[in-house]
C-alpha positions as a printed Julia matrix, in Angstrom:
454×3 Matrix{Float64}:
  -96.55  100.84  -23.12
  -94.34  100.81  -26.21
  -96.23   98.96  -28.92
  -94.66   96.52  -31.4
  -97.54   94.91  -33.28
 -101.09   95.76  -34.25
 -103.94   93.89  -35.92
 -107.73   93.68  -35.84
 -110.54   91.17  -35.48
 -114.32   91.21  -35.7
 -116.7    90.18  -32.95
 -120.38   90.33  -32.01
 -119.45   90.47  -28.31
 -119.65   94.26  -28.19
 -118.25   96.19  -25.24
 -121.34   97.05  -23.17
 -119.93   99.65  -20.78
 -117.15  102.18  -21.28
 -114.47  101.6   -18.61
 -114.32  105.38  -18.32
 -117.44  106.06  -16.3
 -120.0   108.31  -17.97
 -118.56  108.16  -21.51
 -120.4   106.59  -24.42
 -118.92  103.99  -26.76
 -118.72  105.08  -30.43
 -119.8   102.8   -33.26
 -122.49  100.15  -33.59
 -124.21   98.86  -30.48
 -125.53   95.65  -32.09
 -124.28   93.18  -34.66
 -120.63   92.59  -35.54
 -117.99   95.26  -34.93
 -114.24   95.63  -35.61
 -111.8    95.71  -32.69
 -108.2    96.9   -32.92
 -105.64   94.81  -31.04
 -102.32   96.41  -30.0
  -99.43   94.47  -28.46
  -96.62   96.05  -26.51
  -94.38   96.15  -23.45
  -94.45   98.48  -20.45
  -91.47   99.99  -18.62
  -91.23   96.96  -16.34
  -91.01   94.53  -19.26
  -94.52   93.11  -18.94
  -96.18   92.04  -22.18
  -99.56   93.69  -22.78
 -102.33   93.42  -25.34
 -104.97   96.15  -25.67
 -108.39   95.52  -27.2
 -109.39   98.91  -28.61
 -113.14   99.34  -29.05
 -115.28  101.93  -30.8
 -113.2   102.94  -33.8
 -115.47  103.04  -36.85
 -114.43  102.66  -40.53
 -115.2   105.65  -42.74
 -114.37  107.4   -46.0
 -115.29  110.61  -47.81
 -117.2   111.53  -50.97
 -117.63  114.92  -52.52
 -121.15  116.13  -51.83
 -123.41  116.71  -54.85
 -124.43  120.32  -55.64
 -127.15  121.59  -53.38
 -126.69  118.89  -50.75
 -128.12  119.89  -47.37
 -127.78  118.56  -43.84
 -131.41  117.46  -44.05
 -130.51  115.07  -46.89
 -128.14  112.92  -44.79
 -130.8   110.61  -43.33
 -132.27  109.72  -46.74
 -128.76  109.35  -48.2
 -127.78  106.92  -45.43
 -130.9   104.78  -45.83
 -130.55  104.56  -49.61
 -126.86  103.67  -49.44
 -127.47  101.2   -46.61
 -130.02   99.37  -48.77
 -127.61   99.2   -51.71
 -124.72   97.92  -49.56
 -127.02   95.36  -47.92
 -127.88   93.96  -51.36
 -124.27   93.82  -52.53
 -122.18   93.02  -49.43
 -120.79   89.54  -48.94
 -119.88   87.69  -45.78
 -121.02   88.92  -42.38
 -124.58   90.24  -42.11
 -125.28   93.14  -39.76
 -128.42   95.08  -38.77
 -127.04   98.32  -40.23
 -124.33   98.58  -42.9
 -124.02  102.37  -43.12
 -123.93  103.7   -39.58
 -124.0   107.38  -40.37
 -123.44  110.21  -42.85
 -122.22  113.64  -41.79
 -121.48  116.86  -43.68
 -118.01  118.41  -43.34
 -115.85  121.0   -45.04
 -112.56  119.65  -46.42
 -109.93  120.68  -48.94
 -109.02  118.24  -51.68
 -105.33  117.88  -52.54
 -106.27  116.66  -56.02
 -105.06  119.29  -58.49
 -104.65  122.96  -57.65
 -107.32  123.97  -55.2
 -106.99  126.36  -52.27
 -110.66  126.36  -51.23
 -112.63  124.03  -49.02
 -115.54  122.07  -50.43
 -118.46  120.19  -48.93
 -117.83  116.48  -48.35
 -119.81  113.62  -46.88
 -118.15  111.48  -44.24
 -119.64  107.99  -44.49
 -119.31  105.55  -41.59
 -119.63  101.8   -42.19
 -120.19   98.96  -39.73
 -117.19   96.9   -40.91
 -114.02   97.72  -42.88
 -114.93   95.58  -45.91
 -118.15   97.55  -46.39
 -116.07  100.62  -47.3
 -115.08   99.06  -50.64
 -118.65   97.91  -51.29
 -120.05  101.4   -50.66
 -117.3   103.03  -52.71
 -118.04  100.86  -55.75
 -121.76  101.64  -55.52
 -121.1   105.39  -55.32
 -118.5   105.42  -58.09
 -120.7   103.44  -60.48
 -123.7   105.71  -60.01
 -126.0   106.17  -57.05
 -129.28  107.96  -56.45
 -131.4   108.86  -53.46
 -134.98  108.29  -54.64
 -137.01  111.47  -54.62
 -134.1   113.57  -53.32
 -130.86  113.28  -55.31
 -130.79  112.09  -58.94
 -128.41  109.37  -60.06
 -124.81  110.52  -60.35
 -121.26  109.18  -60.0
 -119.37  110.18  -56.86
 -115.67  110.85  -56.39
 -114.49  108.97  -53.29
 -111.58  109.9   -51.03
 -109.52  107.88  -48.52
 -111.52  104.76  -49.31
 -108.47  102.56  -49.92
 -106.77  103.27  -46.59
 -106.51  100.02  -44.57
 -108.59  100.09  -41.41
 -105.68   99.65  -38.99
 -103.65  102.35  -40.78
 -106.7   104.66  -40.66
 -106.81  104.18  -36.89
 -103.09  104.94  -36.53
 -103.36  108.11  -38.62
 -106.33  109.43  -36.7
 -104.76  108.7   -33.31
 -101.26  109.99  -34.25
  -99.73  106.57  -33.62
  -96.36  106.02  -35.29
  -94.06  103.01  -35.4
  -93.28  101.65  -31.93
  -94.12  104.84  -30.06
  -95.4   104.95  -26.49
  -99.14  104.77  -25.74
 -100.63  105.86  -22.43
 -103.97  105.02  -20.83
 -105.09  107.35  -18.02
 -106.14  105.72  -14.77
 -109.8   104.75  -14.79
 -110.05  104.63  -18.59
 -109.54  100.9   -19.09
 -110.48   97.53  -17.63
 -108.23   94.51  -17.04
 -109.27   91.01  -18.02
 -108.82   88.56  -15.18
 -107.35   85.07  -15.32
 -110.5    83.78  -13.65
 -113.38   86.03  -14.74
 -116.32   86.56  -12.44
 -119.95   86.28  -13.63
 -120.01   90.1   -13.93
 -117.01   90.2   -16.3
 -117.96   90.54  -19.96
 -114.68   89.25  -21.41
 -112.3    86.42  -20.6
 -108.62   86.33  -21.51
 -107.74   85.35  -25.07
 -103.98   85.96  -25.04
 -100.77   84.69  -23.47
  -99.67   88.23  -22.54
  -99.06   89.09  -18.91
 -101.77   91.76  -19.02
 -104.86   92.01  -21.25
 -106.99   95.13  -21.21
 -110.04   96.73  -22.87
 -110.19  100.42  -23.73
 -112.28  102.74  -25.92
 -110.33  104.37  -28.76
 -110.93  107.92  -27.52
 -109.04  107.25  -24.28
 -105.66  106.39  -25.82
 -102.91  109.0   -25.53
 -100.19  108.65  -28.16
  -96.83  110.24  -27.35
  -94.64  111.51  -30.16
  -91.13  109.95  -30.06
  -89.5   113.05  -28.6
  -87.68  113.84  -25.36
  -88.47  111.35  -22.6
  -90.61  109.32  -25.01
  -87.52  108.37  -27.02
  -86.8   105.74  -24.38
  -87.02  102.05  -25.2
  -88.94   99.38  -23.35
  -87.04   96.29  -22.14
  -88.03   94.15  -25.13
  -87.27   90.44  -24.98
  -85.33   89.47  -28.09
  -84.93   85.89  -29.28
  -82.13   85.4   -31.8
  -82.04   81.94  -33.37
  -80.5    79.92  -36.18
  -81.36   76.45  -37.46
  -79.29   73.74  -39.12
  -80.64   70.98  -41.36
  -79.27   67.6   -42.33
  -79.32   67.98  -46.09
  -78.49   65.43  -48.76
  -75.15   65.71  -50.56
  -75.46   68.0   -53.55
  -78.95   69.28  -52.68
  -80.19   72.41  -50.93
  -82.18   71.44  -47.8
  -85.81   70.54  -48.5
  -88.31   70.65  -45.62
  -90.2    67.69  -47.06
  -87.14   65.45  -46.81
  -84.36   66.9   -44.65
  -84.68   67.05  -40.83
  -83.93   69.98  -38.55
  -81.0    68.82  -36.44
  -80.09   71.91  -34.37
  -81.65   75.21  -33.26
  -79.34   77.67  -31.47
  -80.93   80.4   -29.31
  -79.86   83.51  -27.45
  -82.4    85.56  -25.47
  -81.52   89.12  -24.53
  -83.45   91.95  -22.92
  -83.08   95.4   -24.47
  -80.88   97.54  -22.24
  -79.53   94.67  -20.13
  -75.84   93.75  -20.25
  -76.4    90.01  -19.81
  -78.55   87.72  -21.92
  -81.4    86.52  -19.75
  -85.15   86.21  -19.44
  -87.33   86.44  -16.37
  -88.6    82.92  -15.8
  -92.08   83.6   -14.47
  -93.26   80.04  -13.78
  -91.68   78.83  -17.01
  -92.84   75.24  -17.1
  -90.28   74.37  -19.74
  -87.4    75.58  -17.61
  -88.79   73.96  -14.52
  -88.71   70.73  -16.5
  -85.33   71.14  -18.19
  -83.5    72.44  -15.15
  -85.45   70.4   -12.56
  -86.06   73.57  -10.54
  -89.05   74.13   -8.31
  -88.96   77.92   -8.01
  -88.88   80.92  -10.31
  -85.54   82.54  -10.96
  -83.6    84.62  -13.45
  -82.42   82.26  -16.18
  -79.56   83.06  -18.53
  -80.58   81.81  -21.98
  -77.9    80.67  -24.38
  -78.87   77.22  -25.53
  -79.0    74.7   -28.36
  -81.77   72.23  -29.1
  -80.22   69.3   -31.0
  -80.79   65.8   -32.26
  -78.34   63.46  -30.57
  -75.77   64.15  -27.87
  -72.84   66.57  -27.73
  -69.8    67.36  -25.65
  -70.29   70.43  -23.41
  -70.02   73.94  -24.89
  -68.82   76.7   -22.62
  -71.56   79.25  -21.95
  -74.33   77.28  -23.66
  -76.9    74.84  -22.35
  -77.45   71.78  -24.56
  -80.83   70.06  -24.82
  -80.59   66.74  -26.62
  -83.48   64.89  -28.23
  -83.75   61.52  -29.89
  -86.8    62.48  -31.93
  -87.14   65.45  -34.32
  -90.81   65.94  -33.5
  -89.98   66.28  -29.82
  -87.18   68.74  -30.61
  -89.49   70.98  -32.64
  -92.37   70.86  -30.17
  -90.08   71.66  -27.23
  -88.58   74.58  -29.14
  -92.08   75.9   -29.89
  -92.87   75.64  -26.17
  -89.6    77.44  -25.42
  -90.59   80.31  -27.73
  -93.93   80.77  -25.99
  -92.48   80.49  -22.48
  -89.77   83.01  -23.2
  -92.55   85.32  -24.45
  -90.23   87.01  -26.94
  -91.29   90.39  -28.3
  -88.85   90.29  -31.23
  -87.6    87.31  -33.23
  -84.37   87.99  -35.07
  -81.67   86.25  -37.04
  -80.06   86.26  -40.46
  -82.36   85.33  -43.33
  -84.91   83.89  -40.9
  -87.86   85.4   -42.8
  -87.14   83.52  -46.01
  -85.41   80.42  -44.69
  -85.45   79.5   -40.98
  -89.07   80.35  -40.18
  -90.62   78.9   -43.37
  -88.41   75.81  -43.08
  -89.5    75.15  -39.5
  -93.19   75.54  -40.35
  -92.96   73.46  -43.51
  -90.99   70.79  -41.7
  -93.64   70.63  -38.98
  -96.26   70.26  -41.71
  -94.32   67.33  -43.18
  -94.14   65.72  -39.73
  -97.89   66.34  -39.23
  -97.4    68.45  -36.1
  -98.02   71.87  -37.67
 -101.17   72.77  -35.73
  -99.44   72.27  -32.38
  -95.99   73.47  -33.42
  -97.08   76.73  -35.06
  -98.71   78.2   -31.93
  -96.02   80.88  -31.81
  -98.13   83.98  -31.29
  -99.62   85.67  -28.26
 -103.24   84.85  -29.07
 -104.37   81.48  -27.82
 -105.11   78.82  -30.42
 -103.9    81.04  -33.28
 -101.24   79.62  -35.61
  -98.43   81.48  -37.37
  -99.44   82.15  -40.99
  -97.22   82.39  -44.07
  -97.86   84.01  -47.44
  -95.69   84.84  -50.44
  -95.19   88.52  -51.25
  -93.42   90.5   -53.97
  -91.59   93.77  -53.37
  -90.91   96.01  -56.37
  -88.97   99.25  -56.62
  -86.74  101.05  -59.1
  -83.83  100.87  -56.65
  -84.08   97.2   -55.67
  -86.02   95.64  -58.54
  -88.41   92.75  -57.91
  -87.85   90.55  -54.88
  -90.03   87.63  -53.79
  -90.22   86.93  -50.09
  -92.26   85.09  -47.49
  -94.22   87.08  -44.92
  -95.08   85.3   -41.7
  -97.62   86.69  -39.25
  -96.94   85.83  -35.61
  -99.53   87.72  -33.58
  -97.96   89.99  -31.01
  -94.35   89.27  -32.0
  -92.19   91.24  -34.43
  -89.84   89.57  -36.93
  -86.63   91.5   -37.61
  -84.46   89.9   -40.29
  -81.0    91.43  -40.43
  -80.4    90.46  -44.06
  -83.26   92.72  -45.15
  -81.62   95.65  -43.38
  -78.22   94.84  -44.86
  -79.53   94.7   -48.43
  -81.4    97.95  -47.99
  -78.75  100.01  -46.18
  -75.37   98.67  -47.36
  -73.76   97.96  -50.72
  -71.72   94.79  -50.29
  -70.23   92.34  -52.75
  -71.84   89.47  -50.84
  -74.61   89.28  -48.26
  -73.7    85.88  -46.86
  -73.46   85.85  -43.07
  -69.73   85.2   -43.17
  -69.16   88.09  -45.59
  -71.22   90.5   -43.51
  -69.54   89.35  -40.3
  -66.07   89.79  -41.84
  -66.96   93.28  -43.1
  -68.42   94.68  -39.87
  -66.96   92.53  -37.08
  -63.66   91.51  -38.69
  -64.39   87.91  -37.76
  -66.21   84.9   -39.19
  -68.13   81.89  -38.01
  -66.5    78.57  -37.27
  -65.57   77.2   -40.69
  -67.83   74.21  -41.36
  -68.55   73.6   -45.03
  -72.16   72.68  -45.8
  -71.01   69.48  -47.52
  -69.86   67.93  -44.22
  -72.8    68.96  -42.0
  -74.6    65.64  -42.46
  -71.4    63.69  -41.74
  -70.86   65.64  -38.51
  -74.45   64.97  -37.42
  -74.0    61.24  -38.01
  -70.69   61.26  -36.11
  -70.0    61.2   -32.38
  -70.61   63.75  -29.62
  -67.41   65.63  -30.53
  -68.53   65.99  -34.14
  -71.95   67.27  -33.13
  -70.27   69.68  -30.74
  -68.26   71.11  -33.64
  -71.48   71.56  -35.61
  -73.21   73.15  -32.62
  -70.4    75.69  -32.18
  -70.79   76.54  -35.87
  -74.54   77.03  -35.56
  -74.38   78.92  -32.27
  -71.44   81.21  -33.11
């Protein structure tokens, strides 16, 4: 599969048997363990989530003079006791899983010789920082190694990034699992099955980290999976003279186009899509061309677009959220959606007290989309505040971010960018008359819909 998103979670439901017969499972066998979760799409367009077991957090410290292999057991026990006394949160039977001796070359300063290092494995990623602080502030092994301060290496590398580095996984490359190396979670698990499904993906599998083959993006592995791409744009009924505020101004239209990477027509495979069965009154699965608008109030027909009218804003938003899940989009895209459309929709749902149900956008069941404010700083672009939204298993691609990074333009408004690259602009509807058009008749709302959809 070609992966598009990756995250992790912690669980005490530890994989008991390696799907690859005869192989052991690395890491802790009791307590709480970290599990990597990778989302992607195979060559047929099926959405997949992999639960990757057995990858253990670790970091390095420079070994003290005279350190011997026989010292590792006492070192582990002493450090485990210190971490146990200082760690917060989850409690586990063993905090430091192991200590091994290795020869490495430091890139700090000029040094062309290898030195002796200790590779320290922890039960959970957050224990790495705890162990590092103990070692840096002074640590002793009673009766064996006197108190000293240790220089730590690779202790700030995020756990998921550490996994990607070690497994040679790069952005959106192809991952392969040999036959017999993984197990598939069933829709209706049997008493013998250890795990039940937790996602909305079409396939959900468990695999041990050692069995993943990562292909470099070269030759045949430069191909692209048939990703499902949802492009959308919202319109709000703002007050005259004020920028739209999610606490006061309703969402009146959401325009959508769904495409599949590599296909000439915009469509999505409707695999028992309950929403489409309802909206189209069909009783069988079929290929559905998706170019639609969800709107408050009625509208005259628009050539090439399906119009779904709602009398209530809550119903509009909840049906659109259902539409997003049923389409099972891999990529969400639009212009300035990261800092406007997506936050506005979530904040508006919060105002309407439907956030918990509306924000179920991701591929993990009962997990809401999460927003947080971030700041990007660089000498080239200065400081820029933005909003980062996590939608598990789906990738957000905001075109305005690309435009600001790759092109020097006098204006980054959508009309300006469209005029520069496409030599055309959107239907000219000034923001000051949007509310008047919404309050007008079907012809007025059609004009607004054409503006939003174009």
